[in-house]
DSSP file (Angstrom, degrees, kcal/mol; ACC not computed):
  #  RESIDUE AA STRUCTURE BP1 BP2  ACC     N-H-->O    O-->H-N    N-H-->O    O-->H-N    TCO  KAPPA ALPHA  PHI   PSI    X-CA   Y-CA   Z-CA
    1    1 A X              0   0    0      0, 0.0     2,-0.3     0, 0.0     0, 0.0   0.000 360.0 360.0 360.0 137.7   97.5   71.5  129.3
    2    2 A X        -     0   0    0      2,-0.0     2,-0.4     1,-0.0     0, 0.0  -0.628 360.0-152.5 -88.0 136.6   99.5   72.4  126.2
    3    3 A X        -     0   0    0     -2,-0.3     2,-0.6     2,-0.0    -1,-0.0  -0.905   2.6-151.6-110.4 139.8  101.8   75.4  126.2
    4    4 A X        -     0   0    0     -2,-0.4     2,-0.3     2,-0.0    -2,-0.0  -0.949  10.8-140.8-113.2 122.7  102.6   77.3  123.2
    5    5 A X        -     0   0    0     -2,-0.6     2,-0.6     1,-0.0    -2,-0.0  -0.646   9.2-145.2 -82.7 136.1  105.9   79.1  123.0
    6    6 A X        -     0   0    0     -2,-0.3     2,-0.6     2,-0.0    -1,-0.0  -0.897  13.4-166.8-103.4 121.6  105.8   82.5  121.3
    7    7 A X        -     0   0    0     -2,-0.6     2,-0.8     2,-0.0    -2,-0.0  -0.938  14.3-142.4-110.3 119.8  109.0   83.2  119.4
    8    8 A X        +     0   0    0     -2,-0.6    -2,-0.0     1,-0.1     3,-0.0  -0.754  22.1 176.7 -84.0 111.5  109.5   86.9  118.4
    9    9 A X        +     0   0    0     -2,-0.8     2,-1.0     1,-0.1    -1,-0.1   0.300  51.7  98.7-102.9  14.2  111.1   86.7  115.0
   10   10 A X        +     0   0    0      2,-0.0     2,-0.5     0, 0.0    -1,-0.1  -0.706  46.1 154.9 -96.1  76.1  111.0   90.5  114.5
   11   11 A X        -     0   0    0     -2,-1.0     2,-0.4    -3,-0.0    -2,-0.0  -0.893  32.7-142.7-111.2 132.3  114.5   91.5  115.4
   12   12 A X        -     0   0    0     -2,-0.5     2,-0.1     1,-0.1    -2,-0.0  -0.725  16.5-123.8 -97.4 140.4  116.0   94.6  114.0
   13   13 A X     >  -     0   0    0     -2,-0.4     4,-2.2     1,-0.1     3,-0.4  -0.346  27.6-106.2 -75.8 164.2  119.6   94.9  112.9
   14   14 A X  H  > S+     0   0    0      1,-0.2     4,-3.1     2,-0.2     5,-0.2   0.894 121.6  54.7 -55.6 -43.7  122.0   97.5  114.3
   15   15 A X  H  > S+     0   0    0      1,-0.2     4,-2.2     2,-0.2    -1,-0.2   0.860 109.1  47.0 -61.1 -36.3  121.8   99.3  111.0
   16   16 A X  H  > S+     0   0    0     -3,-0.4     4,-1.5     2,-0.2    -1,-0.2   0.874 112.4  50.1 -67.6 -39.3  118.0   99.5  111.2
   17   17 A X  H  X S+     0   0    0     -4,-2.2     4,-0.6     2,-0.2    -2,-0.2   0.951 114.6  44.0 -62.1 -51.3  118.2  100.7  114.8
   18   18 A X  H >< S+     0   0    0     -4,-3.1     3,-0.5     1,-0.2     4,-0.4   0.921 117.2  46.4 -66.6 -39.5  120.8  103.4  113.9
   19   19 A X  H >X S+     0   0    0     -4,-2.2     4,-2.3    -5,-0.2     3,-0.9   0.761  89.9  85.8 -71.4 -25.1  118.8  104.5  110.8
   20   20 A X  H 3X S+     0   0    0     -4,-1.5     4,-2.6     1,-0.3    -1,-0.2   0.829  87.1  48.1 -55.9 -41.0  115.5  104.6  112.4
   21   21 A X  H <X S+     0   0    0     -4,-0.6     4,-2.0    -3,-0.5    -1,-0.3   0.871 114.3  48.7 -68.1 -29.1  115.6  108.2  113.8
   22   22 A X  H <> S+     0   0    0     -3,-0.9     4,-2.4    -4,-0.4    -2,-0.2   0.863 110.5  50.5 -74.3 -37.1  116.9  109.4  110.4
   23   23 A X  H  X S+     0   0    0     -4,-2.3     4,-2.8     2,-0.2     5,-0.2   0.904 110.8  50.3 -67.6 -42.1  114.1  107.6  108.6
   24   24 A X  H  X S+     0   0    0     -4,-2.6     4,-1.9    -5,-0.2    -2,-0.2   0.915 111.1  46.6 -61.5 -42.7  111.5  109.1  110.9
   25   25 A X  H  X S+     0   0    0     -4,-2.0     4,-2.1     2,-0.2    -2,-0.2   0.929 113.2  50.6 -61.8 -45.0  112.8  112.6  110.4
   26   26 A X  H  X S+     0   0    0     -4,-2.4     4,-2.1     1,-0.2    -2,-0.2   0.934 111.0  48.5 -57.3 -47.2  112.8  112.0  106.6
   27   27 A X  H  X S+     0   0    0     -4,-2.8     4,-2.3     1,-0.2    -1,-0.2   0.839 109.5  53.1 -61.6 -36.3  109.3  110.7  106.7
   28   28 A X  H  X S+     0   0    0     -4,-1.9     4,-2.0    -5,-0.2    -1,-0.2   0.883 109.2  48.0 -67.4 -38.1  108.2  113.8  108.8
   29   29 A X  H  X S+     0   0    0     -4,-2.1     4,-2.4     2,-0.2    -2,-0.2   0.890 111.8  50.5 -71.1 -36.2  109.7  116.2  106.2
   30   30 A X  H  X S+     0   0    0     -4,-2.1     4,-2.4     1,-0.2    -2,-0.2   0.921 112.0  47.3 -65.7 -43.3  107.9  114.2  103.4
   31   31 A X  H  X S+     0   0    0     -4,-2.3     4,-0.9     2,-0.2    -1,-0.2   0.844 111.9  50.8 -68.3 -33.8  104.6  114.5  105.3
   32   32 A X  H  X S+     0   0    0     -4,-2.0     4,-0.5     2,-0.2     3,-0.2   0.915 112.1  46.9 -67.3 -45.9  105.2  118.2  105.9
   33   33 A X  H >< S+     0   0    0     -4,-2.4     3,-0.9     1,-0.2     6,-0.3   0.881 109.6  53.2 -61.0 -41.0  105.9  118.8  102.2
   34   34 A X  H 3< S+     0   0    0     -4,-2.4    -1,-0.2     1,-0.3    -2,-0.2   0.720 104.0  56.6 -67.3 -23.0  102.9  116.9  101.2
   35   35 A X  H 3< S+     0   0    0     -4,-0.9    -1,-0.3    -3,-0.2     2,-0.2   0.652  85.8 107.3 -81.2 -15.8  100.7  118.9  103.4
   36   36 A X  S <X S-     0   0    0     -3,-0.9     4,-2.5    -4,-0.5     3,-0.3  -0.425  71.2-136.0 -73.2 135.5  101.8  122.1  101.7
   37   37 A X  H  > S+     0   0    0      1,-0.2     4,-1.8     2,-0.2    -1,-0.1   0.807 105.6  56.4 -56.3 -33.4   99.4  123.9   99.4
   38   38 A X  H  > S+     0   0    0      2,-0.2     4,-2.4     1,-0.2    -1,-0.2   0.897 107.0  49.0 -64.6 -41.6  102.1  124.5   96.9
   39   39 A X  H  > S+     0   0    0     -3,-0.3     4,-2.9    -6,-0.3    -2,-0.2   0.932 110.1  50.9 -66.4 -44.4  102.8  120.8   96.7
   40   40 A X  H  X S+     0   0    0     -4,-2.5     4,-2.4     2,-0.2    -1,-0.2   0.877 109.8  50.7 -62.8 -33.2   99.1  120.0   96.3
   41   41 A X  H  X S+     0   0    0     -4,-1.8     4,-2.7    -5,-0.2     5,-0.2   0.939 110.5  49.1 -67.6 -43.9   98.9  122.5   93.5
   42   42 A X  H  X S+     0   0    0     -4,-2.4     4,-2.3     2,-0.2    -2,-0.2   0.939 112.0  49.7 -56.1 -49.3  102.0  120.9   91.8
   43   43 A X  H  X S+     0   0    0     -4,-2.9     4,-1.5     2,-0.2    -1,-0.2   0.915 111.7  48.3 -58.5 -47.7  100.3  117.5   92.2
   44   44 A X  H  X S+     0   0    0     -4,-2.4     4,-0.5     1,-0.2     3,-0.4   0.945 114.2  44.6 -57.9 -52.6   97.0  118.9   90.7
   45   45 A X  H >< S+     0   0    0     -4,-2.7     3,-0.8     1,-0.2    -1,-0.2   0.835 109.2  57.3 -63.7 -35.8   98.8  120.4   87.7
   46   46 A X  H 3< S+     0   0    0     -4,-2.3    -1,-0.2    -5,-0.2    -2,-0.2   0.817 102.0  55.9 -65.9 -32.1  100.9  117.3   87.2
   47   47 A X  H 3< S+     0   0    0     -4,-1.5    -1,-0.2    -3,-0.4    -2,-0.2   0.585  90.5  97.0 -78.8 -11.9   97.8  115.2   86.8
   48   48 A X  S << S-     0   0    0     -3,-0.8     2,-0.1    -4,-0.5    -3,-0.0  -0.410  79.5-112.2 -76.8 155.0   96.5  117.4   84.0
   49   49 A X     >  -     0   0    0      1,-0.1     4,-2.5    -2,-0.1     5,-0.2  -0.340  30.8-106.8 -76.6 166.0   97.0  116.5   80.3
   50   50 A X  H  > S+     0   0    0      1,-0.2     4,-2.5     2,-0.2     5,-0.2   0.858 121.8  55.3 -63.3 -31.0   99.2  118.7   78.2
   51   51 A X  H  > S+     0   0    0      2,-0.2     4,-2.1     1,-0.2    -1,-0.2   0.935 107.5  48.5 -69.5 -41.9   96.0  120.0   76.5
   52   52 A X  H  > S+     0   0    0      2,-0.2     4,-0.7     1,-0.2    -2,-0.2   0.903 112.3  48.5 -61.5 -43.0   94.6  121.1   79.8
   53   53 A X  H ><>S+     0   0    0     -4,-2.5     5,-2.7     1,-0.2     3,-0.9   0.907 109.5  52.1 -63.4 -42.7   97.8  122.7   80.8
   54   54 A X  H ><5S+     0   0    0     -4,-2.5     3,-1.4     1,-0.3    -2,-0.2   0.880 102.9  59.5 -66.6 -32.7   98.0  124.6   77.5
   55   55 A X  H 3<5S+     0   0    0     -4,-2.1    -1,-0.3     1,-0.3    -2,-0.2   0.750 108.2  45.5 -62.9 -21.4   94.5  125.8   78.0
   56   56 A X  T <<5S-     0   0    0     -3,-0.9    -1,-0.3    -4,-0.7    -2,-0.2   0.342 121.6-110.2 -97.5   2.4   95.7  127.5   81.1
   57   57 A X  T < 5S+     0   0    0     -3,-1.4     2,-0.4    -4,-0.3    -3,-0.2   0.779  77.5 126.6  77.5  28.7   98.8  128.8   79.4
   58   58 A X      < -     0   0    0     -5,-2.7     2,-0.4    -8,-0.1    -1,-0.3  -0.937  48.4-150.3-120.8 138.6  101.2  126.4   81.2
   59   59 A X    >   -     0   0    0     -2,-0.4     3,-2.0    -3,-0.1     4,-0.3  -0.823  28.5-119.2-102.0 147.0  103.8  124.0   79.8
   60   60 A X  G >  S+     0   0    0     -2,-0.4     3,-1.3     1,-0.3     4,-0.3   0.857 113.5  56.1 -54.8 -39.4  104.5  120.9   81.8
   61   61 A X  G 3  S+     0   0    0      1,-0.2     4,-0.3     2,-0.1    -1,-0.3   0.634 105.3  55.1 -66.9 -14.4  108.2  121.9   82.3
   62   62 A X  G <> S+     0   0    0     -3,-2.0     4,-2.5     1,-0.1    -1,-0.2   0.381  77.1  97.5-101.5   5.5  107.1  125.2   83.8
   63   63 A X  H <> S+     0   0    0     -3,-1.3     4,-2.3    -4,-0.3     5,-0.3   0.947  84.1  47.2 -60.9 -50.6  104.9  123.8   86.6
   64   64 A X  H  > S+     0   0    0     -4,-0.3     4,-3.3     1,-0.2     5,-0.4   0.942 115.0  45.4 -55.6 -53.5  107.5  124.0   89.3
   65   65 A X  H  > S+     0   0    0     -4,-0.3     4,-1.8     1,-0.2    -1,-0.2   0.852 111.9  53.1 -65.5 -34.6  108.5  127.6   88.4
   66   66 A X  H  < S+     0   0    0     -4,-2.5    -1,-0.2     2,-0.2    -2,-0.2   0.888 117.3  36.6 -64.4 -40.2  104.8  128.6   88.2
   67   67 A X  H  < S+     0   0    0     -4,-2.3    -2,-0.2    -5,-0.2    -3,-0.2   0.912 129.0  31.3 -81.8 -43.4  103.9  127.3   91.6
   68   68 A X  H >< S-     0   0    0     -4,-3.3     3,-1.3    -5,-0.3    -3,-0.2   0.608  91.8-163.0 -95.5 -10.8  107.1  128.1   93.5
   69   69 A X  G >X  -     0   0    0     -4,-1.8     3,-0.8    -5,-0.4     4,-0.7  -0.319  60.6 -22.7  66.9-143.1  108.0  131.2   91.5
   70   70 A X  G 34 S+     0   0    0      1,-0.2    -1,-0.3     2,-0.2    -5,-0.1   0.540 121.1  81.9 -82.5  -5.0  111.5  132.6   91.7
   71   71 A X  G <4 S+     0   0    0     -3,-1.3    -1,-0.2     1,-0.2    -2,-0.2   0.799  99.5  40.0 -66.5 -27.8  112.2  130.9   95.1
   72   72 A X  T <4        0   0    0     -3,-0.8    -1,-0.2    -4,-0.2    -2,-0.2   0.806 360.0 360.0 -93.0 -32.9  113.0  127.6   93.2
   73   73 A X     <        0   0    0     -4,-0.7    -1,-0.2    -8,-0.1    -2,-0.2   0.527 360.0 360.0 -84.2 360.0  114.9  129.1   90.2
């Protein structure tokens, strides 16, 4: 009977191991931000054309201030 050796070629470097918790926390913050209604509104407005924004009385450069208000400025 033939035997097949399984070689695990997925070894992580020390740098990857050390960085993994930080990457996980960063990804969690990104997911949290993307779940925010304000983020979704900014994404929605950002996808609009300049003409669509103008019809709403918004300039592209004012999207962040419009959505976040004075908390950002």
